[in-house]
C-alpha positions as CSV (number, residue, x, y, z in Angstrom):
1,M,0.0,0.0,0.0
2,A,1.5,3.3,-1.1
3,P,1.8,6.1,1.5
4,Q,-1.0,8.7,1.3
5,K,-0.1,12.3,0.4
6,K,-1.2,14.9,2.9
7,N,-3.3,17.6,1.4
8,A,-0.9,20.5,1.2
9,S,-3.1,23.5,1.6
10,Q,-2.1,27.1,2.1
11,P,-2.4,28.5,5.6
12,V,-5.4,30.6,6.3
13,R,-4.7,34.3,6.9
14,L,-6.9,35.5,9.8
15,Y,-6.2,39.2,9.3
16,V,-6.7,42.0,6.7
17,K,-3.8,44.2,5.8
18,G,-4.1,47.9,6.8
19,T,-2.1,51.1,6.8
20,V,-1.6,53.7,9.5
21,L,-2.6,57.0,7.9
22,G,-1.8,59.2,11.0
23,Y,-3.6,60.5,14.1
24,K,-7.1,61.9,14.4
25,R,-6.7,65.7,14.2
26,G,-8.2,69.0,13.5
27,F,-6.5,72.0,12.0
28,T,-4.6,72.9,15.2
29,N,-4.9,69.9,17.6
30,T,-3.7,66.4,17.1
31,Y,-5.2,63.5,19.2
32,H,-2.5,60.9,19.5
33,H,-4.7,58.5,21.4
34,T,-6.7,57.7,18.2
35,A,-5.1,56.4,15.0
36,L,-6.6,56.5,11.5
37,L,-6.3,53.3,9.5
38,S,-7.2,52.3,6.0
39,M,-7.7,48.7,5.1
40,E,-7.4,46.7,1.8
41,N,-10.6,46.6,-0.3
42,V,-12.6,48.8,2.1
43,N,-13.8,51.8,0.2
44,D,-16.9,53.0,1.9
45,K,-18.5,53.5,5.3
46,A,-20.7,50.4,4.9
47,G,-17.7,48.2,4.2
48,S,-16.0,49.4,7.4
49,E,-19.0,48.5,9.6
50,F,-17.9,44.8,9.5
51,Y,-14.6,45.7,11.2
52,M,-16.0,47.6,14.2
53,G,-14.7,46.1,17.4
54,K,-12.0,44.0,15.6
55,R,-8.5,43.7,17.1
56,V,-5.6,45.5,15.5
57,A,-1.9,44.5,15.8
58,Y,0.9,46.9,15.1
59,I,4.0,44.7,14.8
60,Y,7.5,46.2,14.9
61,K,11.0,45.1,15.3
62,A,13.2,46.2,18.3
63,Q,16.9,46.0,18.9
64,K,16.9,43.8,22.0
65,A,15.4,40.3,22.0
66,V,12.8,39.7,24.7
67,S,11.6,36.1,25.2
68,G,13.7,35.0,22.2
69,S,12.0,37.4,19.7
70,K,12.9,40.9,18.5
71,F,9.3,41.5,17.4
72,R,7.0,43.5,19.6
73,V,3.2,44.1,19.3
74,I,1.0,47.0,20.2
75,W,-2.6,45.9,20.3
76,G,-5.6,48.1,19.6
77,K,-9.3,48.0,18.6
78,V,-11.3,49.5,15.8
79,M,-13.6,52.0,17.3
80,R,-15.7,53.7,14.6
81,A,-15.6,55.0,11.0
82,H,-13.9,58.2,10.0
83,G,-15.6,59.8,7.1
84,S,-17.3,58.0,4.3
85,N,-14.3,56.5,2.4
86,G,-13.7,53.4,4.5
87,V,-11.1,54.9,6.9
88,V,-11.6,53.8,10.5
89,R,-10.4,55.1,13.9
90,A,-8.6,52.8,16.3
91,K,-7.4,53.1,19.8
92,F,-4.3,51.2,21.0
93,S,-3.1,50.1,24.4
94,T,-0.3,52.6,24.2
95,N,-0.3,55.4,21.7
96,L,1.3,54.5,18.4
97,P,4.7,56.1,17.8
98,S,5.1,58.6,15.0
99,T,7.3,56.2,13.2
100,A,4.2,54.0,12.7
101,I,2.7,56.4,10.3
102,G,2.7,54.8,6.8
103,S,3.5,51.4,8.1
104,S,1.3,48.3,8.0
105,V,-1.0,46.8,10.6
106,R,-2.9,43.6,10.9
107,V,-6.7,44.0,11.4
108,M,-7.7,40.6,12.9
109,L,-10.9,39.0,11.9
110,Y,-11.8,38.4,15.6
111,P,-13.8,38.9,17.8
112,S,-16.5,37.8,15.4
113,N,-20.0,39.3,15.7
114,V,-21.5,37.2,12.9
């Protein structure tokens, strides 16, 4: 009897790629506690409604290894829409550094409210 091949499938990605656009702001004031995020294939306010309450991970690389890894994470949550073009507001456990602007984040597909 020949050995059976295992079904080699691609791993499932449980997040959507997003980009940090900057901080919530007015003309004079900047609010660092709220970040603005745009996500792939989300182009309107109705499309962003699905992501309300989802967890967001900003992953960055540090100089010193902690617990055997140089990668660190700042976790956040999608709070609400920002305008009508699919941009959302997110709050993080600690405010994002200014070097995060323009970098990528992972918008996790959990917790699910489906």
